[in-house]
N, C-alpha and C positions, 0 to 999 in steps of 0.2 A: 413147714419145710421138711418135718420129721414123718409126716403122712406121705407127700411127695415122694419122698426117697422109698418107703415102703412100699406102696403105689407102682413106683418103676421095677421094683424086685418082683414084685406079683406080678406085673403083666407079662415078663418075660415066661412065666409058665402058667399063662392064667387057667388052662383047662385042669392042671392039678388043683390049685388055690379055689376055683369054682366049686368043688366038690364037697369043701367045708363048708358052713351054714354062714360061719360069723366071717371067714374071709370073702366069701361068694357077697354078702352083705355091704361090706366094706367097698370090694370092688365096683359091684354096681352104682355103689352111691356116687363113688369117685369119678364114674367114666362121665358124669354130667356136671360135676361142679368143678371150681378151679384147680383141684388136686389132678385129674385128669387131663381136663382143657390142656393146663398149660403143659402138662407130660408130652401131648400129642403137637401141641404148636412146636415145642422146642424140637422134638424130631422132624419134624417138617423144614425148620429152618435149617438143623443139620445137612438136610438132603437139600438144600434150598430151594426148597417148594414154596415160594410166597404167598401165592394164593390160598393153598389150602391151609398155609400158617395163619393167614388173616383170618380164615373162616374161623379157625379153635380160639384164637387171641382174640375177637370181636364177641365171643359167647362167653366169655369170663365174666362172671358177676362178679367186684370186688368187695370182698368182706374185711381185708385186713389190710396194711400197709405193706406186706410182702408182696399180696399179689397185686397191688397196684404199681410198684415197683416194676415188678418182673413183665404185666401187660405194656408199660410204658417202653421197657427196653426191647419186648419184643417187635413194638410198633417200630420203633428204630430201625432195628434187626431186618424187619421186612422192607422197610423202604430202602434200606444200603443194596438188599439183594435185586431191588428194582432198577435202581439208578446207580450202582456203583459207586455211591459217595455220601457222605452222610453233610449236613449243613453245620455250619459253625456253631449255631446255638444248639443242635444236637450233642454235636463233639462235646463242649462246654459242660452240657448236663450228664453226660454218660461218664465224662470224668468224675463230677461230682460223686455220682451213685458208686462209681467203683471204687471209691475209696470209704464207703461204707461199710458198717459193720454185718458180713453175710449171714449172721446169727440171729440178727433182729430184723435185717431188711430183707432176707431169703436169696433164693438161687439165682434172683434177677442181679445181684450184685456179681456174681461169677459170667453170668452171661455178659453182662457190661463190660467187664473186663477182657472176655474174649472178643467182642466186637471190636473194641476199640484196638487190641491186638493187631487186626487185620485192616482194620480202616482208617485208624488217627496215624499221623505220621511223626508226631511225639508220642515214641514208647516209653513209658514209666511201668515203674514198678508198683502197682496198687497191693497197700496193705494197709489194713485197718488196726488200729490197736487193739482191739477185742480179739484178733488172730493169734495175739502170744499173751503167756501168761507170766511175763518177764516183770518182777516187781519194780525194777530201776525203771522201766517203761511205765509203768503207770505211775511212778512217782514225778517222771520227767511232764507227764500231761499236766500234773497239778501244780508244778512250780510257780511261785511268785514271780513276778517281773515287776521290775523298780524303774518304769519309763520315765524318763524327764526331759519335759518340751526344751530343756536350755541344752540337749546334746543332738546331735544330727547324725545319725548312721545310714548309709546306704550300701546296699551290696548290689550289684549286677555283674553280668546278666544273669537271670534266673526265669527258666533254666539256663543252665551251663551247661558248656562243654568239658573245654580244659582249664580253661582260666576264670578267675572271679577276679574282680575290683572292688575294694572295700574304702567308702570316703567316710572319715570320721573328724566332726569338726564340733567345736564346743564354746561356751563362754569363757572368759578369764578365770572362773571360779573352777575350772577343770584341769588339772595337771597329770593324771594318771593315763596310763594307756589302757587299750581294752584287749581284751583277750578273746579270740575268736575261736568258738569249739565246733565239731561236726561230729553228729552222732549217727549211727544206723537205727533202724526204727526199732531195735530191741536194746536200744540205751548204749549200745558198746561206742565209745569214745574213736573215731577213727583219725581224727587230727586236730591240732591246735596250732596258733600264730597269734603273734603280739603284733597289733594293729596301733600304728602312732598317731597320736594326735596332730591333726592339720594336715597331713599327707594322704596319698591316695596309694593303700598297699594292695600287691596282686597277691593272690594266693593262686596253687596250683592244683588243680581237682584232676588231674590225671590218673591219680592212685584209686578214685572213686570208681565203681563200677556205677553202669546204667541204673538210675532209679529214684526213690524218695528218699531225702535224710531230714535230720533237723539241726537246724545251726543256732549258736548262742552267742550273743555277747554278751561279756562279764566286765563290770566295773568295780575293782575294788571288792572282788568276789562275790558280786551281786547281780542277777540276770536283768539287763535292761534293754535286751530285745532275743526275740526268739520267734523261728518261723521254718517252715520247711524251705528245702533247698532241693531242688529238681537236676536231675545229671541226666543228658541225653548224648549218647555216642553215635 
């Protein structure tokens, strides 16, 4: 990914950099490998030139996971330019990629996010844990979850718009209520609500902006369930 960024900067003033032997060697070598080919494929995509983008994209020899992700996303982008829609399977695959760490999986993650922004009816804030250095967030990822088969917790709908419903049931050994909490991806708590045993609890999400959040259910201060909550407006 770093080589691609350096190449993109150099190519804007190619004649100047070609005067230096070291830079010239780097540029010439990159012109015909994944660094340069991905650069030109992306430029063609931005200009909606599907055929040219496909030519460059098909020429890419996969050498690492980042190139593989980027080439796959470009293929979906080319298809979208031609047919003005994405298949349901492609949308699911792109959503999964959009949540990946771009520092590990490359610029294809950003391209996937951009494509989904224009082609997906469900708009989400795709952010990977790796894109922040917040200690609390890292702690949340590694939290222990004490799941219990004797406790049934159902949250719906997810994705949600303005209202959630929570159903909480358990056997006779359980008497305490649950605490429902919602956090942003930085680990900041945004809301909490007591969920009564044996009742359907409604939770307003009007205060939450469109995006992805983390929700947790706590029983006697222990986390019994945790997952992502998607809000669409």
